[in-house]
DONUVO-166840 format. One record per residue (C-alpha): x, y, z. Coordinates in steps of 0.1 Angstrom, whole numbers, plus 5000, padded with zeros to 4 digits. Each point is the difference from the previous one (the first is absolute). Layout:
BEGIN
XYZ ...
//
This chain:
BEGIN
773326863668 500649914967 499350214969 497350014982 500249914963 496050014999 496649824994 501149884962 503349935012 498949755026 498149844978 502249924975 502549875026 497549825018 499049824968 503549894985 500649905041 496749734993 501249904965 504149985020 499049755028 497549794977 502849934974 502749955025 496849805023 500149774967 503850014996 501349654987 496249864992 500250014961 503149705008 498249805025 496849974976 502249914972 502249755026 497449885013 496650004976 501850014970 502649815008 502650184982 503349934994 502850235014 501050124970 495950084992 500350235035 503350184990 498350114962 496850085022 502050205016 502550204974 497950024979 497050125007 502250275013 501650034971 497850014981 497350295016 503450244998 499749944962 496350084999 499950245027 502850224977 496850144974 497550095037 502650275009 498750234970 496149845005 499950055036 501650384993 497750164978 497049865029 498550105029 502149855028 497249875021 497849824975 503049794989 501049885036 496649905003 500349844965 502949825006 498149895042 497449874982 501949814975 502549845026 496849935025 498849824962 502949784991 500549925033 496949905013 500149764970 502749735013 497549945024 497249994984 502149784978 500949725024 496149995013 498649904967 503149774991 501450244970 503250095019 503449984982 503550144995 498950194971 498150225015 502450005036 502250194970 497550194987 498750165034 503750065009 500250204971 496950204995 500650075047 503250154990 499050194971 498050145018 501550045032 502450234978 497550214982 498450085037 503450115014 501350174971 496050245006 500049995036 503650145001 499550264975 496550115015 502150035032 502150274986 496950164985 498749995037 502750125026 502650295002 503349914992 500750085036 497849725011 501049714971 502849835027 497449995025 497549784980 502849804983 501349945036 496449875008 499549794972 504049845007 498749965035 497049754992 502049814968 502249885029 497349945029 497749854976 503949804984 500649955035 496249815017 498649884968 502049644990 499449965034 496950044998 498949894972 502149695006 498049955030 496650064979 501649694974 500449735023 496450055015 498150114968 502249914967 501450214977 496750114976 498550075034 503050235002 499850164970 496050085002 501450225026 502250164980 497750054971 497850165024 503050235012 499750184963 496350045001 500250185033 503150204980 497350154977 497550075025 503550235021 500650204965 496449984990 499150215037 502950244991 498550334991 501650334983 501250084965 502049714973 502750054978 500849914968 502550104970 498250144973 500549784960 498750154966 496949724991 501349984966 503749875008 499049745021 502149775016 504150004983 502249765003 502650245008 497850135031 501149605015 503750135001 499350365018 500349885042 503749914984 501050304981 498550185027 502749785029 502450044974 500350334995 499850105040 503249965013 499449985033 496649714990 501749804976 503649945032 496349925023 498849814969 502649774994 501849995037 496349855015 499049744972 503249885005 500249925040 496149925000 501149724972 503149885019 498449975031 497449854983 502149744976 501049865036 496749975017 498649674984 504249885010 499250045030 497549805009 501549744983 502450075017 498849995030 497249785001 501349724977 503950025015 499750125030 497049845017 498250265009 496649975015 497450234988 499350165026 503650155003 499750054961 497650245008 501550205032 503649974978 497650334976 496950085021 502250145024 502050224982 497650124978 498650235040 503850124992 498450204970 497550115017 502150185017 502450154978 496750114982 499050225038 503250144997 500650104962 498550325005 501950115033 503149864988 499750314967 498950245020 503049985027 503149924969 498350054966 498349834974 503549924980 501949915032 497549685009 499449864967 503450014993 500649835038 497149734998 500549964961 504349875009 498849805031 497349834985 502049824972 502949945032 497449785023 499249754969 503549874999 499449855032 498149694992 503549914988 499949815033 497249915010 500449645010 497549705016 498150015035 499550255025 502650274991 499749984959 496350075012 501250315019 501950134970 498049984977 496550215024 503750245009 500850074966 496550014980 499150245034 502450244994 499850004956 496150044996 500650305037 501750164972 498349934975 496850175019 502250325006 500549994963 497649984977 497950215011 502650284998 501249884964 495749984993 499450345009 502750054981 498349884970 497350135004 501750405002 501249914968 497549884982 497450244982 496249915009 499349934967 502649754994 500049875031 497549654994 503049964964 502750005027 498749825028 499149624979 502650084980 502149985030 498549725017 499749744968 503850024990 500849905041 497549774988 501349874974 503650045021 499049795028 499049694974 502750024979 502950035032 498149745015 500649734972 503650064998 500950005040 497449644995 502749924970 502550095022 499149815031 499549694979 503850034988 501250075032 498250095035 497350185014 502350135022 502550104980 497950194974 498450175027 503050125007 501150124966 496850205003 501450195036 503050014979 498650164970 497250275021 503450135015 500250244969 496550074998 500150345018 502850164978 496950084978 498250155021 499950374998 502650235013 497850335007 496449985005 498350384997 496950105017 497350234976 499850295019 496250004994 500249625014 501950095041 500549735021 497749955030 500650195031 501549855032 496450035018 498449854976 501849674996 500050035036 496249985000 499849754972 
//
């Protein structure tokens, strides 16, 4: 039997699952529309990816205080509806013959910003909804869902794009946000919003509150620096790996899909093991071990070569990396929630997410320049070498709050 976290959590989890599957189902649809429908250049496609990410992150900084002082369920529903309207505008504009590159860029920014706000609100609501001793199980379920969607979504989306075209696939993504909003609407029970003096309104200092809280807490500060650097260095190589495998090594599209679809299943396995490993060996030990391992495996991509051996190398390296991430991520997400007060959770999460996306966008550009000056493989290798130093930023010691005990062995086995 599974640990029962309540019907409210089940609806929150369902809303997350359906929108996540929709997002991964439409993975790559925007670039395909830009290329196939609007005949955009490679530079324009790169700008669409990086600019949308960066602008959404900048806008999201101001949303943290706004989300913090409002009831979280209405915010989640509003963000889902905004994403639905924005994404659904693409097929409507296509049918009317009005679709443009500028619209794709605007939709990318709007949907990215709304996603950050939704994640901040849902994280704050999750902390309110569950006792601290169940947060690890809940985060493990979210993590496992994410990796299964990552594994299944792109291949299914690719088949759907081949049959119906990228515009119809984008419509399916839009409908997933509408279904997510309906799921959140079914949640029953209380809500939470941090109080605010109506006379003062939103102050400029509020925009820095998330950063100030993160930097004051020794453990959060080190987790923050570690996570944004690891995520940035890994994501910086994603476009370069595509160029290397598809452009230089001429991998068929189906092999390229396998190279990233199969390893994602390791994330599901890791997420399922996370709570069991913590119960047996302790949170700090598992976080430290898998934090080091996830920084070690990316260097294996330096040995990727053409042909089947290269394909197997990518699958093995990515599989080991993602399995470690599947174990590590629920633990670090739980630690972050437990160390953050309820009335600061939305600001901390939005600041964390926005900074991470800015770092990813910046490092993508830097690594693109490095690859141009050297080669994609050399730039990928450089990222792997730098990742070896990132575990030095992990917290040296973590204390669990006495009011938030770890799950019992019986509960973990049940979950």
